GUVEXMAR-959129 format. One record per atom (N, C-alpha, C): atom name; x, y, z; residue in three letters; residue number from 0. Coordinates in steps of 0.02 Angstrom, whole numbers, padded with zeros to 5 digits. Layout:
# GUVEXMAR-959129
<kolse atomo="CA" u="X" v="Y" w="Z" residuo="ala" num="NUM"/>
...
This chain:
# GUVEXMAR-959129
<kolse atomo="N" u="02298" v="04799" w="-07988" residuo="met" num="0"/>
<kolse atomo="CA" u="02230" v="04779" w="-07972" residuo="met" num="0"/>
<kolse atomo="C" u="02209" v="04724" w="-08021" residuo="met" num="0"/>
<kolse atomo="N" u="02170" v="04676" w="-07996" residuo="gly" num="1"/>
<kolse atomo="CA" u="02145" v="04622" w="-08037" residuo="gly" num="1"/>
<kolse atomo="C" u="02092" v="04646" w="-08086" residuo="gly" num="1"/>
<kolse atomo="N" u="02063" v="04600" w="-08121" residuo="lys" num="2"/>
<kolse atomo="CA" u="02013" v="04616" w="-08171" residuo="lys" num="2"/>
<kolse atomo="C" u="01950" v="04645" w="-08138" residuo="lys" num="2"/>
<kolse atomo="N" u="01928" v="04702" w="-08162" residuo="val" num="3"/>
<kolse atomo="CA" u="01868" v="04735" w="-08137" residuo="val" num="3"/>
<kolse atomo="C" u="01813" v="04724" w="-08189" residuo="val" num="3"/>
<kolse atomo="N" u="01755" v="04704" w="-08165" residuo="thr" num="4"/>
<kolse atomo="CA" u="01698" v="04694" w="-08209" residuo="thr" num="4"/>
<kolse atomo="C" u="01648" v="04750" w="-08197" residuo="thr" num="4"/>
<kolse atomo="N" u="01628" v="04783" w="-08250" residuo="ile" num="5"/>
<kolse atomo="CA" u="01579" v="04836" w="-08246" residuo="ile" num="5"/>
<kolse atomo="C" u="01510" v="04807" w="-08263" residuo="ile" num="5"/>
<kolse atomo="N" u="01463" v="04817" w="-08218" residuo="val" num="6"/>
<kolse atomo="CA" u="01394" v="04795" w="-08230" residuo="val" num="6"/>
<kolse atomo="C" u="01354" v="04856" w="-08249" residuo="val" num="6"/>
<kolse atomo="N" u="01323" v="04853" w="-08307" residuo="arg" num="7"/>
<kolse atomo="CA" u="01286" v="04910" w="-08332" residuo="arg" num="7"/>
<kolse atomo="C" u="01213" v="04908" w="-08311" residuo="arg" num="7"/>
<kolse atomo="N" u="01185" v="04967" w="-08300" residuo="gly" num="8"/>
<kolse atomo="CA" u="01115" v="04974" w="-08281" residuo="gly" num="8"/>
<kolse atomo="C" u="01070" v="04973" w="-08342" residuo="gly" num="8"/>
<kolse atomo="N" u="01005" v="04984" w="-08330" residuo="asp" num="9"/>
<kolse atomo="CA" u="00956" v="04984" w="-08384" residuo="asp" num="9"/>
<kolse atomo="C" u="00970" v="05039" w="-08435" residuo="asp" num="9"/>
<kolse atomo="N" u="01000" v="05093" w="-08412" residuo="asp" num="10"/>
<kolse atomo="CA" u="01015" v="05148" w="-08458" residuo="asp" num="10"/>
<kolse atomo="C" u="01079" v="05138" w="-08498" residuo="asp" num="10"/>
<kolse atomo="N" u="01114" v="05082" w="-08486" residuo="gly" num="11"/>
<kolse atomo="CA" u="01175" v="05067" w="-08521" residuo="gly" num="11"/>
<kolse atomo="C" u="01237" v="05096" w="-08488" residuo="gly" num="11"/>
<kolse atomo="N" u="01228" v="05138" w="-08438" residuo="gly" num="12"/>
<kolse atomo="CA" u="01285" v="05167" w="-08402" residuo="gly" num="12"/>
<kolse atomo="C" u="01308" v="05121" w="-08347" residuo="gly" num="12"/>
<kolse atomo="N" u="01369" v="05133" w="-08321" residuo="pro" num="13"/>
<kolse atomo="CA" u="01395" v="05091" w="-08267" residuo="pro" num="13"/>
<kolse atomo="C" u="01351" v="05096" w="-08205" residuo="pro" num="13"/>
<kolse atomo="N" u="01334" v="05039" w="-08176" residuo="ala" num="14"/>
<kolse atomo="CA" u="01294" v="05037" w="-08115" residuo="ala" num="14"/>
<kolse atomo="C" u="01333" v="05009" w="-08056" residuo="ala" num="14"/>
<kolse atomo="N" u="01376" v="04959" w="-08070" residuo="phe" num="15"/>
<kolse atomo="CA" u="01416" v="04928" w="-08017" residuo="phe" num="15"/>
<kolse atomo="C" u="01485" v="04911" w="-08045" residuo="phe" num="15"/>
<kolse atomo="N" u="01534" v="04908" w="-08000" residuo="ala" num="16"/>
<kolse atomo="CA" u="01600" v="04883" w="-08018" residuo="ala" num="16"/>
<kolse atomo="C" u="01614" v="04823" w="-07974" residuo="ala" num="16"/>
<kolse atomo="N" u="01630" v="04766" w="-08004" residuo="val" num="17"/>
<kolse atomo="CA" u="01646" v="04706" w="-07967" residuo="val" num="17"/>
<kolse atomo="C" u="01721" v="04697" w="-07969" residuo="val" num="17"/>
<kolse atomo="N" u="01751" v="04694" w="-07910" residuo="val" num="18"/>
<kolse atomo="CA" u="01824" v="04689" w="-07906" residuo="val" num="18"/>
<kolse atomo="C" u="01843" v="04625" w="-07870" residuo="val" num="18"/>
<kolse atomo="N" u="01901" v="04598" w="-07883" residuo="pro" num="19"/>
<kolse atomo="CA" u="01924" v="04539" w="-07845" residuo="pro" num="19"/>
<kolse atomo="C" u="01926" v="04555" w="-07770" residuo="pro" num="19"/>
<kolse atomo="N" u="01912" v="04504" w="-07729" residuo="trp" num="20"/>
<kolse atomo="CA" u="01907" v="04513" w="-07657" residuo="trp" num="20"/>
<kolse atomo="C" u="01971" v="04544" w="-07628" residuo="trp" num="20"/>
<kolse atomo="N" u="02029" v="04520" w="-07650" residuo="lys" num="21"/>
<kolse atomo="CA" u="02092" v="04546" w="-07622" residuo="lys" num="21"/>
<kolse atomo="C" u="02099" v="04621" w="-07635" residuo="lys" num="21"/>
<kolse atomo="N" u="02074" v="04644" w="-07692" residuo="asp" num="22"/>
<kolse atomo="CA" u="02076" v="04715" w="-07707" residuo="asp" num="22"/>
<kolse atomo="C" u="02026" v="04754" w="-07665" residuo="asp" num="22"/>
<kolse atomo="N" u="01968" v="04725" w="-07655" residuo="tyr" num="23"/>
<kolse atomo="CA" u="01917" v="04757" w="-07613" residuo="tyr" num="23"/>
<kolse atomo="C" u="01943" v="04766" w="-07542" residuo="tyr" num="23"/>
<kolse atomo="N" u="01976" v="04715" w="-07515" residuo="val" num="24"/>
<kolse atomo="CA" u="02003" v="04718" w="-07447" residuo="val" num="24"/>
<kolse atomo="C" u="02055" v="04774" w="-07442" residuo="val" num="24"/>
<kolse atomo="N" u="02094" v="04782" w="-07495" residuo="arg" num="25"/>
<kolse atomo="CA" u="02145" v="04835" w="-07496" residuo="arg" num="25"/>
<kolse atomo="C" u="02112" v="04904" w="-07500" residuo="arg" num="25"/>
<kolse atomo="N" u="02059" v="04910" w="-07540" residuo="ile" num="26"/>
<kolse atomo="CA" u="02026" v="04974" w="-07550" residuo="ile" num="26"/>
<kolse atomo="C" u="01983" v="04993" w="-07490" residuo="ile" num="26"/>
<kolse atomo="N" u="01946" v="04946" w="-07462" residuo="ala" num="27"/>
<kolse atomo="CA" u="01900" v="04960" w="-07407" residuo="ala" num="27"/>
<kolse atomo="C" u="01910" v="04911" w="-07350" residuo="ala" num="27"/>
<kolse atomo="N" u="01968" v="04914" w="-07317" residuo="pro" num="28"/>
<kolse atomo="CA" u="01983" v="04864" w="-07265" residuo="pro" num="28"/>
<kolse atomo="C" u="01934" v="04864" w="-07207" residuo="pro" num="28"/>
<kolse atomo="N" u="01906" v="04922" w="-07191" residuo="glu" num="29"/>
<kolse atomo="CA" u="01859" v="04925" w="-07135" residuo="glu" num="29"/>
<kolse atomo="C" u="01794" v="04888" w="-07151" residuo="glu" num="29"/>
<kolse atomo="N" u="01772" v="04890" w="-07212" residuo="ala" num="30"/>
<kolse atomo="CA" u="01711" v="04854" w="-07231" residuo="ala" num="30"/>
<kolse atomo="C" u="01725" v="04780" w="-07241" residuo="ala" num="30"/>
<kolse atomo="N" u="01780" v="04765" w="-07272" residuo="ala" num="31"/>
<kolse atomo="CA" u="01797" v="04695" w="-07286" residuo="ala" num="31"/>
<kolse atomo="C" u="01811" v="04655" w="-07224" residuo="ala" num="31"/>
<kolse atomo="N" u="01834" v="04688" w="-07172" residuo="gly" num="32"/>
<kolse atomo="CA" u="01851" v="04653" w="-07111" residuo="gly" num="32"/>
<kolse atomo="C" u="01791" v="04633" w="-07069" residuo="gly" num="32"/>
<kolse atomo="N" u="01733" v="04661" w="-07083" residuo="asp" num="33"/>
<kolse atomo="CA" u="01674" v="04647" w="-07043" residuo="asp" num="33"/>
<kolse atomo="C" u="01634" v="04590" w="-07075" residuo="asp" num="33"/>
<kolse atomo="N" u="01651" v="04529" w="-07058" residuo="ala" num="34"/>
<kolse atomo="CA" u="01618" v="04471" w="-07087" residuo="ala" num="34"/>
<kolse atomo="C" u="01544" v="04470" w="-07072" residuo="ala" num="34"/>
<kolse atomo="N" u="01524" v="04496" w="-07015" residuo="ser" num="35"/>
<kolse atomo="CA" u="01453" v="04495" w="-06998" residuo="ser" num="35"/>
<kolse atomo="C" u="01412" v="04537" w="-07046" residuo="ser" num="35"/>
<kolse atomo="N" u="01440" v="04592" w="-07072" residuo="leu" num="36"/>
<kolse atomo="CA" u="01405" v="04633" w="-07121" residuo="leu" num="36"/>
<kolse atomo="C" u="01393" v="04594" w="-07185" residuo="leu" num="36"/>
<kolse atomo="N" u="01444" v="04556" w="-07205" residuo="ile" num="37"/>
<kolse atomo="CA" u="01439" v="04516" w="-07266" residuo="ile" num="37"/>
<kolse atomo="C" u="01386" v="04462" w="-07256" residuo="ile" num="37"/>
<kolse atomo="N" u="01386" v="04429" w="-07199" residuo="glu" num="38"/>
<kolse atomo="CA" u="01336" v="04377" w="-07185" residuo="glu" num="38"/>
<kolse atomo="C" u="01266" v="04407" w="-07184" residuo="glu" num="38"/>
<kolse atomo="N" u="01258" v="04466" w="-07155" residuo="gln" num="39"/>
<kolse atomo="CA" u="01192" v="04498" w="-07153" residuo="gln" num="39"/>
<kolse atomo="C" u="01168" v="04516" w="-07224" residuo="gln" num="39"/>
<kolse atomo="N" u="01214" v="04540" w="-07265" residuo="ala" num="40"/>
<kolse atomo="CA" u="01196" v="04558" w="-07333" residuo="ala" num="40"/>
<kolse atomo="C" u="01175" v="04495" w="-07372" residuo="ala" num="40"/>
<kolse atomo="N" u="01212" v="04441" w="-07364" residuo="glu" num="41"/>
<kolse atomo="CA" u="01195" v="04379" w="-07399" residuo="glu" num="41"/>
<kolse atomo="C" u="01127" v="04353" w="-07375" residuo="glu" num="41"/>
<kolse atomo="N" u="01114" v="04357" w="-07310" residuo="ala" num="42"/>
<kolse atomo="CA" u="01050" v="04332" w="-07283" residuo="ala" num="42"/>
<kolse atomo="C" u="00991" v="04375" w="-07307" residuo="ala" num="42"/>
<kolse atomo="N" u="01003" v="04439" w="-07317" residuo="ala" num="43"/>
<kolse atomo="CA" u="00950" v="04485" w="-07338" residuo="ala" num="43"/>
<kolse atomo="C" u="00933" v="04479" w="-07412" residuo="ala" num="43"/>
<kolse atomo="N" u="00977" v="04449" w="-07450" residuo="arg" num="44"/>
<kolse atomo="CA" u="00963" v="04442" w="-07522" residuo="arg" num="44"/>
<kolse atomo="C" u="00904" v="04395" w="-07532" residuo="arg" num="44"/>
<kolse atomo="N" u="00861" v="04415" w="-07577" residuo="asp" num="45"/>
<kolse atomo="CA" u="00802" v="04374" w="-07590" residuo="asp" num="45"/>
<kolse atomo="C" u="00806" v="04346" w="-07661" residuo="asp" num="45"/>
<kolse atomo="N" u="00864" v="04319" w="-07678" residuo="asp" num="46"/>
<kolse atomo="CA" u="00872" v="04289" w="-07744" residuo="asp" num="46"/>
<kolse atomo="C" u="00909" v="04223" w="-07738" residuo="asp" num="46"/>
<kolse atomo="N" u="00912" v="04189" w="-07793" residuo="glu" num="47"/>
<kolse atomo="CA" u="00945" v="04125" w="-07793" residuo="glu" num="47"/>
<kolse atomo="C" u="01019" v="04135" w="-07808" residuo="glu" num="47"/>
<kolse atomo="N" u="01060" v="04091" w="-07782" residuo="his" num="48"/>
<kolse atomo="CA" u="01131" v="04097" w="-07791" residuo="his" num="48"/>
<kolse atomo="C" u="01157" v="04040" w="-07834" residuo="his" num="48"/>
<kolse atomo="N" u="01198" v="04057" w="-07882" residuo="tyr" num="49"/>
<kolse atomo="CA" u="01232" v="04008" w="-07922" residuo="tyr" num="49"/>
<kolse atomo="C" u="01295" v="04040" w="-07950" residuo="tyr" num="49"/>
<kolse atomo="N" u="01342" v="04000" w="-07973" residuo="pro" num="50"/>
<kolse atomo="CA" u="01407" v="04026" w="-07996" residuo="pro" num="50"/>
<kolse atomo="C" u="01401" v="04073" w="-08056" residuo="pro" num="50"/>
<kolse atomo="N" u="01451" v="04113" w="-08063" residuo="his" num="51"/>
<kolse atomo="CA" u="01455" v="04162" w="-08117" residuo="his" num="51"/>
<kolse atomo="C" u="01450" v="04129" w="-08186" residuo="his" num="51"/>
<kolse atomo="N" u="01483" v="04072" w="-08194" residuo="asp" num="52"/>
<kolse atomo="CA" u="01481" v="04039" w="-08260" residuo="asp" num="52"/>
<kolse atomo="C" u="01410" v="04016" w="-08277" residuo="asp" num="52"/>
<kolse atomo="N" u="01370" v="03999" w="-08226" residuo="val" num="53"/>
<kolse atomo="CA" u="01300" v="03981" w="-08238" residuo="val" num="53"/>
<kolse atomo="C" u="01262" v="04043" w="-08261" residuo="val" num="53"/>
<kolse atomo="N" u="01272" v="04099" w="-08227" residuo="ala" num="54"/>
<kolse atomo="CA" u="01239" v="04161" w="-08246" residuo="ala" num="54"/>
<kolse atomo="C" u="01258" v="04182" w="-08317" residuo="ala" num="54"/>
<kolse atomo="N" u="01322" v="04175" w="-08335" residuo="lys" num="55"/>
<kolse atomo="CA" u="01344" v="04193" w="-08402" residuo="lys" num="55"/>
<kolse atomo="C" u="01309" v="04151" w="-08455" residuo="lys" num="55"/>
<kolse atomo="N" u="01302" v="04087" w="-08442" residuo="arg" num="56"/>
<kolse atomo="CA" u="01269" v="04042" w="-08490" residuo="arg" num="56"/>
<kolse atomo="C" u="01195" v="04060" w="-08497" residuo="arg" num="56"/>
<kolse atomo="N" u="01163" v="04078" w="-08443" residuo="leu" num="57"/>
<kolse atomo="CA" u="01092" v="04097" w="-08446" residuo="leu" num="57"/>
<kolse atomo="C" u="01083" v="04162" w="-08484" residuo="leu" num="57"/>
<kolse atomo="N" u="01127" v="04210" w="-08471" residuo="val" num="58"/>
<kolse atomo="CA" u="01124" v="04274" w="-08506" residuo="val" num="58"/>
<kolse atomo="C" u="01138" v="04265" w="-08580" residuo="val" num="58"/>
<kolse atomo="N" u="01181" v="04217" w="-08597" residuo="ala" num="59"/>
<kolse atomo="CA" u="01198" v="04204" w="-08667" residuo="ala" num="59"/>
<kolse atomo="C" u="01140" v="04169" w="-08704" residuo="ala" num="59"/>
<kolse atomo="N" u="01089" v="04149" w="-08667" residuo="gly" num="60"/>
<kolse atomo="CA" u="01030" v="04121" w="-08700" residuo="gly" num="60"/>
<kolse atomo="C" u="01025" v="04045" w="-08700" residuo="gly" num="60"/>
<kolse atomo="N" u="01070" v="04011" w="-08664" residuo="glu" num="61"/>
<kolse atomo="CA" u="01065" v="03938" w="-08660" residuo="glu" num="61"/>
<kolse atomo="C" u="01001" v="03920" w="-08621" residuo="glu" num="61"/>
<kolse atomo="N" u="00974" v="03863" w="-08636" residuo="his" num="62"/>
<kolse atomo="CA" u="00912" v="03843" w="-08602" residuo="his" num="62"/>
<kolse atomo="C" u="00926" v="03832" w="-08527" residuo="his" num="62"/>
<kolse atomo="N" u="00886" v="03864" w="-08484" residuo="pro" num="63"/>
<kolse atomo="CA" u="00897" v="03857" w="-08412" residuo="pro" num="63"/>
<kolse atomo="C" u="00898" v="03785" w="-08387" residuo="pro" num="63"/>
<kolse atomo="N" u="00856" v="03743" w="-08416" residuo="leu" num="64"/>
<kolse atomo="CA" u="00855" v="03673" w="-08394" residuo="leu" num="64"/>
<kolse atomo="C" u="00923" v="03641" w="-08403" residuo="leu" num="64"/>
<kolse atomo="N" u="00953" v="03650" w="-08461" residuo="lys" num="65"/>
<kolse atomo="CA" u="01018" v="03620" w="-08475" residuo="lys" num="65"/>
<kolse atomo="C" u="01072" v="03650" w="-08430" residuo="lys" num="65"/>
<kolse atomo="N" u="01071" v="03716" w="-08423" residuo="val" num="66"/>
<kolse atomo="CA" u="01122" v="03750" w="-08382" residuo="val" num="66"/>
<kolse atomo="C" u="01119" v="03725" w="-08310" residuo="val" num="66"/>
<kolse atomo="N" u="01059" v="03725" w="-08280" residuo="phe" num="67"/>
<kolse atomo="CA" u="01053" v="03704" w="-08211" residuo="phe" num="67"/>
<kolse atomo="C" u="01066" v="03629" w="-08203" residuo="phe" num="67"/>
<kolse atomo="N" u="01046" v="03589" w="-08251" residuo="arg" num="68"/>
<kolse atomo="CA" u="01058" v="03517" w="-08247" residuo="arg" num="68"/>
<kolse atomo="C" u="01133" v="03503" w="-08247" residuo="arg" num="68"/>
<kolse atomo="N" u="01169" v="03536" w="-08293" residuo="glu" num="69"/>
<kolse atomo="CA" u="01241" v="03525" w="-08296" residuo="glu" num="69"/>
<kolse atomo="C" u="01276" v="03553" w="-08234" residuo="glu" num="69"/>
<kolse atomo="N" u="01251" v="03609" w="-08207" residuo="trp" num="70"/>
<kolse atomo="CA" u="01280" v="03637" w="-08146" residuo="trp" num="70"/>
<kolse atomo="C" u="01274" v="03587" w="-08089" residuo="trp" num="70"/>
<kolse atomo="N" u="01218" v="03552" w="-08086" residuo="arg" num="71"/>
<kolse atomo="CA" u="01208" v="03502" w="-08033" residuo="arg" num="71"/>
<kolse atomo="C" u="01240" v="03435" w="-08051" residuo="arg" num="71"/>
<kolse atomo="N" u="01274" v="03433" w="-08107" residuo="glu" num="72"/>
<kolse atomo="CA" u="01312" v="03374" w="-08129" residuo="glu" num="72"/>
<kolse atomo="C" u="01267" v="03313" w="-08137" residuo="glu" num="72"/>
<kolse atomo="N" u="01210" v="03323" w="-08169" residuo="leu" num="73"/>
<kolse atomo="CA" u="01164" v="03269" w="-08183" residuo="leu" num="73"/>
<kolse atomo="C" u="01159" v="03257" w="-08258" residuo="leu" num="73"/>
<kolse atomo="N" u="01156" v="03195" w="-08277" residuo="ser" num="74"/>
<kolse atomo="CA" u="01143" v="03179" w="-08347" residuo="ser" num="74"/>
<kolse atomo="C" u="01068" v="03188" w="-08359" residuo="ser" num="74"/>
<kolse atomo="N" u="01049" v="03191" w="-08423" residuo="gln" num="75"/>
<kolse atomo="CA" u="00977" v="03195" w="-08438" residuo="gln" num="75"/>
<kolse atomo="C" u="00941" v="03135" w="-08409" residuo="gln" num="75"/>
<kolse atomo="N" u="00972" v="03077" w="-08414" residuo="lys" num="76"/>
<kolse atomo="CA" u="00942" v="03015" w="-08389" residuo="lys" num="76"/>
<kolse atomo="C" u="00932" v="03018" w="-08314" residuo="lys" num="76"/>
<kolse atomo="N" u="00983" v="03042" w="-08277" residuo="asp" num="77"/>
<kolse atomo="CA" u="00978" v="03046" w="-08205" residuo="asp" num="77"/>
<kolse atomo="C" u="00924" v="03096" w="-08183" residuo="asp" num="77"/>
<kolse atomo="N" u="00923" v="03154" w="-08216" residuo="leu" num="78"/>
<kolse atomo="CA" u="00873" v="03204" w="-08200" residuo="leu" num="78"/>
<kolse atomo="C" u="00803" v="03177" w="-08212" residuo="leu" num="78"/>
<kolse atomo="N" u="00794" v="03145" w="-08269" residuo="ala" num="79"/>
<kolse atomo="CA" u="00729" v="03117" w="-08286" residuo="ala" num="79"/>
<kolse atomo="C" u="00706" v="03066" w="-08234" residuo="ala" num="79"/>
<kolse atomo="N" u="00751" v="03023" w="-08214" residuo="ala" num="80"/>
<kolse atomo="CA" u="00734" v="02972" w="-08164" residuo="ala" num="80"/>
<kolse atomo="C" u="00715" v="03004" w="-08097" residuo="ala" num="80"/>
<kolse atomo="N" u="00754" v="03053" w="-08075" residuo="lys" num="81"/>
<kolse atomo="CA" u="00740" v="03085" w="-08011" residuo="lys" num="81"/>
<kolse atomo="C" u="00676" v="03126" w="-08012" residuo="lys" num="81"/>
<kolse atomo="N" u="00661" v="03157" w="-08070" residuo="ala" num="82"/>
<kolse atomo="CA" u="00601" v="03198" w="-08076" residuo="ala" num="82"/>
<kolse atomo="C" u="00540" v="03157" w="-08099" residuo="ala" num="82"/>
<kolse atomo="N" u="00553" v="03094" w="-08116" residuo="arg" num="83"/>
<kolse atomo="CA" u="00500" v="03049" w="-08139" residuo="arg" num="83"/>
<kolse atomo="C" u="00466" v="03076" w="-08202" residuo="arg" num="83"/>
<kolse atomo="N" u="00508" v="03093" w="-08250" residuo="ile" num="84"/>
<kolse atomo="CA" u="00485" v="03114" w="-08316" residuo="ile" num="84"/>
<kolse atomo="C" u="00527" v="03077" w="-08368" residuo="ile" num="84"/>
<kolse atomo="N" u="00508" v="03079" w="-08431" residuo="ala" num="85"/>
<kolse atomo="CA" u="00544" v="03043" w="-08483" residuo="ala" num="85"/>
<kolse atomo="C" u="00609" v="03080" w="-08502" residuo="ala" num="85"/>
<kolse atomo="N" u="00661" v="03040" w="-08512" residuo="lys" num="86"/>
<kolse atomo="CA" u="00726" v="03068" w="-08533" residuo="lys" num="86"/>
<kolse atomo="C" u="00718" v="03104" w="-08600" residuo="lys" num="86"/>
<kolse atomo="N" u="00677" v="03076" w="-08645" residuo="ala" num="87"/>
<kolse atomo="CA" u="00666" v="03108" w="-08710" residuo="ala" num="87"/>
<kolse atomo="C" u="00636" v="03177" w="-08702" residuo="ala" num="87"/>
<kolse atomo="N" u="00592" v="03185" w="-08653" residuo="tyr" num="88"/>
<kolse atomo="CA" u="00561" v="03250" w="-08639" residuo="tyr" num="88"/>
<kolse atomo="C" u="00614" v="03301" w="-08618" residuo="tyr" num="88"/>
<kolse atomo="N" u="00660" v="03281" w="-08575" residuo="val" num="89"/>
<kolse atomo="CA" u="00714" v="03325" w="-08553" residuo="val" num="89"/>
<kolse atomo="C" u="00755" v="03347" w="-08613" residuo="val" num="89"/>
<kolse atomo="N" u="00772" v="03300" w="-08655" residuo="ser" num="90"/>
<kolse atomo="CA" u="00812" v="03315" w="-08715" residuo="ser" num="90"/>
<kolse atomo="C" u="00775" v="03363" w="-08761" residuo="ser" num="90"/>
<kolse atomo="N" u="00711" v="03351" w="-08772" residuo="gln" num="91"/>
<kolse atomo="CA" u="00671" v="03393" w="-08817" residuo="gln" num="91"/>
<kolse atomo="C" u="00664" v="03464" w="-08790" residuo="gln" num="91"/>
<kolse atomo="N" u="00656" v="03471" w="-08725" residuo="val" num="92"/>
<kolse atomo="CA" u="00651" v="03537" w="-08695" residuo="val" num="92"/>
<kolse atomo="C" u="00717" v="03574" w="-08702" residuo="val" num="92"/>
<kolse atomo="N" u="00772" v="03540" w="-08686" residuo="glu" num="93"/>
<kolse atomo="CA" u="00838" v="03572" w="-08690" residuo="glu" num="93"/>
<kolse atomo="C" u="00855" v="03595" w="-08760" residuo="glu" num="93"/>
<kolse atomo="N" u="00833" v="03559" w="-08810" residuo="thr" num="94"/>
<kolse atomo="CA" u="00849" v="03577" w="-08879" residuo="thr" num="94"/>
<kolse atomo="C" u="00796" v="03623" w="-08911" residuo="thr" num="94"/>
<kolse atomo="N" u="00744" v="03639" w="-08873" residuo="gly" num="95"/>
<kolse atomo="CA" u="00694" v="03686" w="-08897" residuo="gly" num="95"/>
<kolse atomo="C" u="00639" v="03654" w="-08939" residuo="gly" num="95"/>
<kolse atomo="N" u="00638" v="03589" w="-08944" residuo="arg" num="96"/>
<kolse atomo="CA" u="00585" v="03555" w="-08983" residuo="arg" num="96"/>
<kolse atomo="C" u="00519" v="03552" w="-08946" residuo="arg" num="96"/>
<kolse atomo="N" u="00522" v="03558" w="-08880" residuo="arg" num="97"/>
<kolse atomo="CA" u="00462" v="03559" w="-08838" residuo="arg" num="97"/>
<kolse atomo="C" u="00469" v="03614" w="-08787" residuo="arg" num="97"/>
<kolse atomo="N" u="00412" v="03637" w="-08763" residuo="lys" num="98"/>
<kolse atomo="CA" u="00412" v="03688" w="-08711" residuo="lys" num="98"/>
<kolse atomo="C" u="00404" v="03653" w="-08643" residuo="lys" num="98"/>
<kolse atomo="N" u="00438" v="03679" w="-08593" residuo="leu" num="99"/>
<kolse atomo="CA" u="00434" v="03650" w="-08526" residuo="leu" num="99"/>
<kolse atomo="C" u="00368" v="03669" w="-08494" residuo="leu" num="99"/>
<kolse atomo="N" u="00330" v="03620" w="-08474" residuo="gly" num="100"/>
<kolse atomo="CA" u="00266" v="03633" w="-08441" residuo="gly" num="100"/>
<kolse atomo="C" u="00275" v="03645" w="-08366" residuo="gly" num="100"/>
<kolse atomo="N" u="00224" v="03674" w="-08336" residuo="arg" num="101"/>
<kolse atomo="CA" u="00229" v="03691" w="-08264" residuo="arg" num="101"/>
<kolse atomo="C" u="00234" v="03630" w="-08220" residuo="arg" num="101"/>
<kolse atomo="N" u="00199" v="03577" w="-08235" residuo="leu" num="102"/>
<kolse atomo="CA" u="00202" v="03517" w="-08194" residuo="leu" num="102"/>
<kolse atomo="C" u="00272" v="03487" w="-08195" residuo="leu" num="102"/>
<kolse atomo="N" u="00300" v="03481" w="-08255" residuo="ala" num="103"/>
<kolse atomo="CA" u="00368" v="03455" w="-08261" residuo="ala" num="103"/>
<kolse atomo="C" u="00418" v="03503" w="-08228" residuo="ala" num="103"/>
<kolse atomo="N" u="00407" v="03568" w="-08237" residuo="ala" num="104"/>
<kolse atomo="CA" u="00452" v="03618" w="-08206" residuo="ala" num="104"/>
<kolse atomo="C" u="00451" v="03611" w="-08130" residuo="ala" num="104"/>
<kolse atomo="N" u="00392" v="03597" w="-08102" residuo="arg" num="105"/>
<kolse atomo="CA" u="00387" v="03589" w="-08030" residuo="arg" num="105"/>
<kolse atomo="C" u="00428" v="03529" w="-08007" residuo="arg" num="105"/>
<kolse atomo="N" u="00422" v="03474" w="-08043" residuo="lys" num="106"/>
<kolse atomo="CA" u="00460" v="03414" w="-08025" residuo="lys" num="106"/>
<kolse atomo="C" u="00535" v="03426" w="-08033" residuo="lys" num="106"/>
<kolse atomo="N" u="00554" v="03456" w="-08088" residuo="ile" num="107"/>
<kolse atomo="CA" u="00625" v="03468" w="-08102" residuo="ile" num="107"/>
<kolse atomo="C" u="00655" v="03518" w="-08053" residuo="ile" num="107"/>
<kolse atomo="N" u="00617" v="03570" w="-08036" residuo="ser" num="108"/>
<kolse atomo="CA" u="00643" v="03622" w="-07992" residuo="ser" num="108"/>
<kolse atomo="C" u="00663" v="03594" w="-07924" residuo="ser" num="108"/>
<kolse atomo="N" u="00625" v="03545" w="-07899" residuo="ser" num="109"/>
<kolse atomo="CA" u="00643" v="03516" w="-07834" residuo="ser" num="109"/>
<kolse atomo="C" u="00706" v="03474" w="-07839" residuo="ser" num="109"/>
<kolse atomo="N" u="00717" v="03442" w="-07896" residuo="val" num="110"/>
<kolse atomo="CA" u="00778" v="03402" w="-07905" residuo="val" num="110"/>
<kolse atomo="C" u="00838" v="03448" w="-07913" residuo="val" num="110"/>
<kolse atomo="N" u="00831" v="03502" w="-07953" residuo="leu" num="111"/>
<kolse atomo="CA" u="00887" v="03546" w="-07967" residuo="leu" num="111"/>
<kolse atomo="C" u="00897" v="03600" w="-07913" residuo="leu" num="111"/>
<kolse atomo="N" u="00848" v="03606" w="-07868" residuo="lys" num="112"/>
<kolse atomo="CA" u="00850" v="03655" w="-07814" residuo="lys" num="112"/>
<kolse atomo="C" u="00854" v="03727" w="-07841" residuo="lys" num="112"/>
<kolse atomo="N" u="00811" v="03741" w="-07890" residuo="val" num="113"/>
<kolse atomo="CA" u="00803" v="03808" w="-07917" residuo="val" num="113"/>
<kolse atomo="C" u="00727" v="03821" w="-07920" residuo="val" num="113"/>
<kolse atomo="N" u="00708" v="03883" w="-07928" residuo="ser" num="114"/>
<kolse atomo="CA" u="00637" v="03899" w="-07930" residuo="ser" num="114"/>
<kolse atomo="C" u="00607" v="03879" w="-07998" residuo="ser" num="114"/>
<kolse atomo="N" u="00543" v="03869" w="-07997" residuo="ile" num="115"/>
<kolse atomo="CA" u="00507" v="03854" w="-08059" residuo="ile" num="115"/>
<kolse atomo="C" u="00516" v="03912" w="-08108" residuo="ile" num="115"/>
<kolse atomo="N" u="00512" v="03973" w="-08083" residuo="asp" num="116"/>
<kolse atomo="CA" u="00519" v="04031" w="-08126" residuo="asp" num="116"/>
<kolse atomo="C" u="00587" v="04032" w="-08161" residuo="asp" num="116"/>
<kolse atomo="N" u="00639" v="04010" w="-08127" residuo="gln" num="117"/>
<kolse atomo="CA" u="00706" v="04008" w="-08158" residuo="gln" num="117"/>
<kolse atomo="C" u="00706" v="03961" w="-08218" residuo="gln" num="117"/>
<kolse atomo="N" u="00670" v="03906" w="-08213" residuo="leu" num="118"/>
<kolse atomo="CA" u="00668" v="03858" w="-08268" residuo="leu" num="118"/>
<kolse atomo="C" u="00625" v="03882" w="-08325" residuo="leu" num="118"/>
<kolse atomo="N" u="00573" v="03920" w="-08310" residuo="leu" num="119"/>
<kolse atomo="CA" u="00526" v="03941" w="-08361" residuo="leu" num="119"/>
<kolse atomo="C" u="00544" v="04007" w="-08395" residuo="leu" num="119"/>
<kolse atomo="N" u="00596" v="04041" w="-08372" residuo="glu" num="120"/>
<kolse atomo="CA" u="00615" v="04105" w="-08403" residuo="glu" num="120"/>
<kolse atomo="C" u="00640" v="04095" w="-08472" residuo="glu" num="120"/>
């Protein structure tokens, strides 16, 4: 079996086990074979989707603006131009010298295609 990741709950105990897809198909072939169930589950989720490495960086405490900007493969200069804000402001926010304001977060969120709350967390 491939690498299994244990996700812990609020109480510190195991809450979920994440297994590689090929192992899941072997363990539960009847569930894995029904693509419509997977599509329904994805559609029912009311959260934002991004890669695991992005989630790891956010959990590790990196600034969300920097993480999402790099995920979208934008330089600070490009993001600033698209959001119509100063490049220096982006840099200062990412390094913690300034706090991200709601107006700037609104502009940036539309460029990065993430919620304002994700940027302000």
